[in-house]
C-alpha positions as a printed Julia matrix, in Angstrom:
236×3 Matrix{Float64}:
 -23.56  54.81  -11.71
 -24.8   54.53   -8.13
 -22.78  52.61   -5.55
 -25.76  50.35   -4.89
 -26.02  49.45   -8.56
 -22.3   48.73   -8.77
 -22.62  46.45   -5.76
 -25.49  44.62   -7.43
 -23.41  43.94  -10.54
 -20.95  41.04  -10.4
 -17.29  41.56  -11.18
 -16.29  39.44  -14.16
 -17.74  38.23  -17.41
 -16.27  36.16  -20.2
 -17.18  36.89  -23.81
 -19.0   33.55  -23.98
 -21.1   34.36  -20.93
 -21.84  37.82  -22.33
 -23.43  36.17  -25.36
 -25.38  33.83  -23.11
 -26.57  36.75  -21.0
 -27.83  38.64  -24.05
 -29.61  35.56  -25.32
 -31.14  34.7   -21.95
 -32.46  38.22  -21.38
 -33.81  38.51  -24.9
 -35.51  35.11  -24.65
 -37.16  36.2   -21.4
 -38.39  39.45  -22.93
 -39.67  37.48  -25.92
 -41.95  35.63  -23.49
 -43.05  38.86  -21.82
 -43.78  40.52  -25.13
 -45.62  37.47  -26.44
 -47.81  37.47  -23.34
 -48.36  41.18  -23.82
 -49.45  40.62  -27.39
 -52.47  38.71  -26.08
 -53.98  42.05  -25.16
 -53.86  43.08  -28.84
 -57.17  42.99  -30.75
 -57.85  39.44  -31.92
 -57.4   38.71  -35.61
 -56.5   35.75  -37.86
 -53.1   37.09  -38.85
 -49.92  35.69  -37.31
 -48.04  38.88  -38.08
 -46.69  40.9   -35.18
 -48.49  44.19  -34.77
 -46.47  47.35  -35.48
 -46.64  48.31  -31.81
 -45.31  44.95  -30.6
 -42.64  44.9   -33.3
 -41.42  48.3   -32.17
 -41.39  47.17  -28.55
 -39.24  44.15  -29.45
 -36.72  46.36  -31.24
 -36.57  48.7   -28.27
 -36.07  45.82  -25.81
 -33.33  44.21  -27.9
 -31.52  47.53  -28.32
 -31.73  48.14  -24.57
 -30.3   44.71  -23.78
 -27.38  45.1   -26.17
 -26.68  48.63  -24.94
 -26.76  47.55  -21.3
 -24.31  44.72  -21.85
 -22.05  46.97  -23.9
 -22.08  49.58  -21.14
 -21.59  47.15  -18.27
 -19.05  44.8   -19.79
 -18.24  43.48  -16.33
 -21.73  42.01  -15.87
 -21.51  38.29  -15.06
 -24.04  35.56  -15.55
 -24.26  35.74  -11.81
 -27.52  37.61  -11.94
 -28.06  34.22  -10.34
 -25.79  35.31   -7.48
 -28.59  37.43   -6.12
 -30.33  35.49   -3.37
 -33.82  34.26   -4.23
 -36.27  31.83   -2.75
 -38.34  31.58   -5.93
 -38.16  28.54   -8.18
 -39.42  29.45  -11.63
 -40.12  26.73  -14.17
 -40.53  27.78  -17.76
 -43.11  26.55  -20.18
 -41.93  23.59  -22.23
 -42.55  23.7   -25.96
 -41.86  20.97  -28.5
 -38.27  22.25  -28.56
 -37.9   22.42  -24.81
 -37.73  25.37  -22.41
 -36.61  28.58  -24.1
 -33.54  28.83  -21.89
 -32.53  25.33  -23.01
 -32.99  26.36  -26.63
 -30.59  29.23  -25.96
 -28.14  26.78  -24.38
 -28.26  24.59  -27.48
 -27.79  27.58  -29.76
 -24.51  28.4   -28.02
 -23.51  24.81  -27.28
 -24.67  22.74  -30.28
 -22.32  19.85  -29.45
 -24.12  19.39  -26.12
 -27.46  18.96  -27.87
 -26.74  16.27  -30.44
 -28.54  12.91  -30.61
 -26.74   9.68  -31.34
 -26.6    5.97  -30.65
 -29.24   3.74  -29.12
 -32.28   5.27  -27.44
 -32.08   2.64  -24.67
 -29.11   0.89  -23.13
 -28.56  -2.44  -21.41
 -28.28  -2.07  -17.64
 -25.5   -4.0   -15.97
 -23.29  -3.53  -12.9
 -20.73  -1.53  -14.86
 -23.31   0.95  -16.13
 -24.88   1.3   -12.69
 -21.46   2.02  -11.15
 -20.79   4.63  -13.82
 -24.13   6.35  -13.21
 -23.56   6.35   -9.45
 -20.02   7.7    -9.82
 -20.93  10.52  -12.21
 -24.02  11.48  -10.2
 -21.98  11.73   -6.99
 -19.04  13.54   -8.6
 -21.15  16.24  -10.24
 -23.29  16.66   -7.13
 -20.11  17.34   -5.15
 -18.47  19.56   -7.76
 -21.29  22.08   -8.25
 -22.31  24.34   -5.38
 -26.12  24.65   -5.24
 -27.28  28.13   -6.19
 -30.64  29.1    -7.68
 -30.73  31.12  -10.87
 -32.37  34.5   -10.78
 -36.05  33.95  -11.69
 -35.7   36.26  -14.71
 -32.63  34.55  -16.15
 -32.58  30.77  -16.34
 -29.14  29.44  -17.31
 -27.85  25.99  -18.3
 -24.08  25.53  -17.92
 -21.79  22.52  -18.16
 -19.6   21.95  -15.09
 -19.9   25.4   -13.49
 -18.62  26.05   -9.99
 -22.18  26.85   -8.88
 -25.62  26.43  -10.38
 -29.08  24.96   -9.99
 -30.62  21.67  -11.09
 -30.47  22.53  -14.79
 -26.7   22.82  -14.74
 -26.38  19.57  -12.8
 -28.4   17.83  -15.52
 -26.41  19.0   -18.55
 -23.14  18.43  -16.67
 -24.06  14.8   -15.94
 -25.19  14.27  -19.49
 -21.89  15.7   -20.75
 -19.84  13.43  -18.48
 -21.81  10.29  -19.34
 -21.42  10.93  -23.07
 -17.67  11.36  -22.52
 -17.71   8.02  -20.7
 -19.24   6.35  -23.75
 -23.0    6.26  -23.17
 -25.14   7.11  -26.22
 -26.56  10.65  -26.14
 -30.01   9.52  -27.26
 -30.46   7.41  -24.11
 -29.85  10.44  -21.87
 -33.0   12.5   -21.44
 -33.55  15.83  -19.7
 -36.75  15.94  -17.65
 -38.54  18.98  -16.3
 -40.6   17.77  -13.34
 -42.66  18.83  -10.36
 -41.68  17.48   -6.96
 -44.19  16.15   -4.45
 -44.24  19.68   -2.97
 -45.09  21.16   -6.35
 -41.68  22.76   -6.9
 -40.07  22.93  -10.3
 -37.05  20.7   -10.74
 -34.9   19.09  -13.47
 -33.28  15.66  -13.5
 -31.39  13.46  -15.94
 -33.23  10.31  -16.99
 -31.27   7.37  -18.41
 -33.36   5.1   -20.64
 -32.51   1.44  -20.14
 -34.12  -1.85  -21.15
 -34.88  -2.36  -17.46
 -36.64   0.97  -16.92
 -35.83   4.64  -16.62
 -33.17   5.6   -14.07
 -32.88   9.04  -12.5
 -29.78  11.09  -11.7
 -30.78  13.82   -9.27
 -28.8   16.55   -7.53
 -31.02  16.12   -4.46
 -29.81  12.59   -3.79
 -26.85  10.33   -4.43
 -29.11   7.33   -4.96
 -29.9    6.19   -8.49
 -33.64   5.5    -8.53
 -36.11   4.24  -11.07
 -38.04   7.29  -12.18
 -41.35   5.87  -10.98
 -39.91   5.75   -7.45
 -39.05   9.45   -7.32
 -42.6   10.71   -6.96
 -41.91  13.35   -9.6
 -44.5   14.42  -12.15
 -43.18  15.03  -15.64
 -43.82  18.49  -17.08
 -41.74  17.84  -20.19
 -38.94  15.53  -21.29
 -36.47  15.58  -24.15
 -36.63  12.8   -26.69
 -33.86  10.82  -28.34
 -33.0   14.13  -30.0
 -32.58  16.57  -27.07
 -33.92  19.38  -29.26
 -37.3   17.64  -29.46
 -39.43  17.49  -26.32
 -42.69  15.87  -25.43
C-alpha cells in the first residue's frame, strides 16, 4: 500500500462504523448504478438487466473486500477537506443515507405521541438549551460528498448529525417523537442544509446549527426540499 494512500486512510474504526461505512458506500453506488441504468434500452420491465445486475454484484463485492482489507478505515472519509455541499434526492422514505441510518439505528427512527405540542415557556427553554448544547458539542465538519453520514452526538459532523442529535436529546427530555421533524432545505444562497423542525400549535419552530436562536420556520428563509412526517421513515 502506498504511503499516500495510508495517509489518506484514517486510523480507527469501530465495528458499528464499519457497518455504516459499507451501507453508505453501497447506497451511493446504488444511486450511481440506477442512474447508469437509464442508458439501458427502454422497455416496460422493471427487472434489472443482466449487465446492471452483474455490475451491482461486482460493486458490492469490491466494497466488502475493501473494508475487510482496510479494517482501520474510519467513517472519517468525511475528514478529507471539501468545499462541496451535496444534497441527496429525497424519496418518500427520505434521503438514502437517512434510510441507512434508520436501518442501523431503528430506535432513532420511531414515531410516537402527539404530532404537535403546546408551546409554553418551559418548552421554549428546553428547545433553546438543547439547540445550544448540541451546537457547542459537535465540531462542524462536512461529510465527504460521496458518503453522507447521520450520527447521534458525534464529536464532529455536519448539519445532518446536528439534527438527529437534537431530536435524540429532545425525545430523552420527554417531547413526543412525532412532533420532531427532519427537514432537508435550501438556504437563501441555494446551499443544501438540514434542520430540526418542532411542530407546535403555535407554528413550526426551527433548531439550526447555524444559529442559537429558535425561529419560526417561515422566518428562516429556507425552502423545503423534503421533510419527515409524524413517522420519520415517511417523507413528503
